[in-house]
Phi, psi and omega in degrees: 000139181275151175300341181269354176297146192286132168206122186291133182296145178281113178234168182278157179278142176228125174273124187227093182062222180266012183237090180287159178225170179084188175057236186262003184280155184305153173294125185268151176252139183218166178209185192218130177293156174235019175266162181297134175293345176267359174266083189302316182282315175307315179287332178283329173301314182289320178303319186291324179295319182295316180292322178294336176288337179128012181278138179272339180221153177226125182258151181226145177275153179221091188275347179209173180303320179302312171301314169311303178309313184294343173307326179293322176294326175293318172299318177299316174302320180292320177299323180293333177272006180095005184252139187232014184293139185288152180256145178243132168272133176258111181253132176220136172069352196227096180295325186292328177292323178299318190294319180292311186299323183291353181257357183237336181239172185275344182204142177232133183262123177241149184253113174306339182283341178219008184284315176252312169305157177286166178297146179293148176236003187054037174256142179276120188252148186242132177227137168283175182295325181297315183295317179300316173313311180296326176295315180299323178303318185293317175304308179308308180300329185279329182281324189305309177299317175297326185287318180292334175287319180298311183300317169313316188252015174054037177266137184270158179237135169254126171273112185248100182265130183236142174305323182276009188215031175282154188279158176311322189297309180293319176293330179293331183265316183256341191085178179271066188238168176301321177304308182297318180294328180286313186290331168306316178290311181303322176303319183288307194299327183290330176289323177294328179288317173303325175275356185055048172254121194250340179286058190239134176236140184243135170237145180210102191237159173207165181270346179269115185299320177303309182300318184290321176284315179296324181286325171301303179306317184289327179290311170307319176298319184292321177295323183299322176295340176245021167060046167262146180213039179291148181290155181248133170262135181251151170177155175255120173285155177048043187291329177109212182225178176058213185296311189296321179302312180290323178293312191294321184295314185288326176300305177296303179291323180295325177304316180290314181293331175291343175268355181091009181266133170126139178241341180205156179214159177220126169266108188270108182238136174290053182223184173300129183306326179301335179288343176293326195294313181296331180290312172303320181291316178296328179289316177294330183285333179294316180285329186304325182288350182296325185296341177242015180289140184290159184294159175298155179288335176261126179276089195259144158237166187298139184292162184304138180078354183276130174249112188284345176286314179228069183294127179258174183292137185286136185299134168220158174262129179298133170242112189054234183261026187239131182079196187057233173259011178289145177303160186280154185257164176234103182297131184099342181251302177281151174285125181210134179296112182297338185287347175267005183245130164247131186262128184233134192273120170297337189268065181209183180277163186292329177294313181294315172309309178296321171298318177298318176301317184284338181275355180233048175291143187080007180241159176276133177269109176256116182261125177242173177197134174258024181280166176295339180234072185299330179297315172298319178293318181287322173290327170295328178287314182299318186283335178287325175291319178296321174305331180256032174055036171265116187244021171305150166297142179236128185230119180292135172250121176236141181235145186225143177254006187271175179281181185298322176301312181284323182299312181307317184283313176309302179299316182298317177295318189288302179306320176303312180306318180286316179297317179280358165263016169095005172271087195251022179276334178161180170226160176221091180270131180242113189210086195291345180272356174275141167278169186305319185284327179295317180297309179302313185291321180294318183293317183279337172293326177297308184291326170291323178302323179273016171066030190245332175211134185248121186230354172209159181313133177256134186239126177249095186233136186277169176283342183087157176197193185295343177280337188305132187254013171200171182288091198291325185290320187291313187301315177307312182292319176298317177296323175302309183303327190276332192234006188296346180267019185242076192294355188264358185247155169241122185239120177263140180234114186232138189283339186202183185265003189299314183243350189308294182303330181281329176285341179299332179309331180256005175244148178287319177225148178226143178239106187235132177296137183246324177195172174309121169084359188228144183231144169248147180253135187238145162253107192047244181271358186267122173283123184251337176214134194242143168050049175280134168317136182310316185292345184260346191294318178296308172303329180287324178294314181296314179306315179300313184301314178298311181298333179262014176072014179270353187256138166235156175286146181299000000 
């Protein structure tokens, strides 16, 4: 059996109302409302649309005690409408709101970055080992009453770590790193284990797919070493909208699902929340058949030096501008001499595979498979070749007979799994129902979502929630229309400050809701203009880009 064959991670059962997750239960889909939580009717109606679309859980923000209390009214309104879907309270900064929410909804999400630690200021803090240990004791003492309240009310807890909201304490010791994100979660999980509280789910997210995937892998390894098996919620934060949002989500989530990691998912789009559900369902439907897919033909292990927790680019020798340290290519988009390509079938014996490679020394190897799990077969063949010191550039080829919507999700998940496992020489997407421009756009979007090749402006935009301080969907589209010709830039568009400044670390410039009708502009984490009226914010952003030499005319 190949190490790349599909096997779902074993996780513990968590009871969330009438819909448990983890263990042997299906991977659940969820979304989050973007209405004001004080709008009982509007929130209930939007939650009903999300449920009707197929969500197993619906999350709502509860920034204060007042909003947390009103979750009970929203749930009652949903019950009156005939819905019994579990509701999840989303808490930042406010333990009192979490305590109230725990008495009225089925699950409460808390953020280790700001639940006990104060809000981050991006300041470097110095701790002795004794002082740091005292902080861990403080976390435990703060968590225990909340744990007991949740135990009393049969309320599940989600530990939700975000790359954009790590505490100053964690960042001072670990940096803004996957290791810091993992330790932020593990500090809380150790308290839950010590208190024998088992209804815990974990999410650990970032807008950068590489950071998100590597962090989840690192977390799974850390939990395994401490005999923890809590279920995982997967998502790429601030993925954006349209093709980019779908591709980025499918690349990140799909890479982990291919490994069998994940018990519930959310595709976060800057669109109406019910639009997220069919995308998530399409992704899960594509992955679901892998559980019964035949094993790969080649019984492969990892090639020498490969670390599956933090995979680096597999070594290859460049042929013209392919392989080596060259950026990955997209066959059918980039010009390539066909005489330099050899097509190799992964569905063969290892001996035949090596013979084919030796007969094509000096050529780029495009590896394809017709098996039920071509991603596993191609990766198995690649590692078998690398283990025998075959250093030709290798490009995976995948074929789809679907329309654009389905190909977008399937190809992003499949190529994402391979690209984020170090197969960086290129991709060969075959999809006859796509026209030339659709093929080009999707191929390049996949490479960009995997953080390997940047060919268009990147937008880091949140999906919105009850905290959002401007018309997010309209604003995202307006900023895209004005700046989409700037492929050298990453622009963040965030509804509020919860993750805004933190996620700006991965953006060149940020547009962040500051108050009702007000926007603050950022250069990475630095706020450079505060509380600009919303109608002036985009022109001021463009002025900033021009003054700093980042603007070119369309």
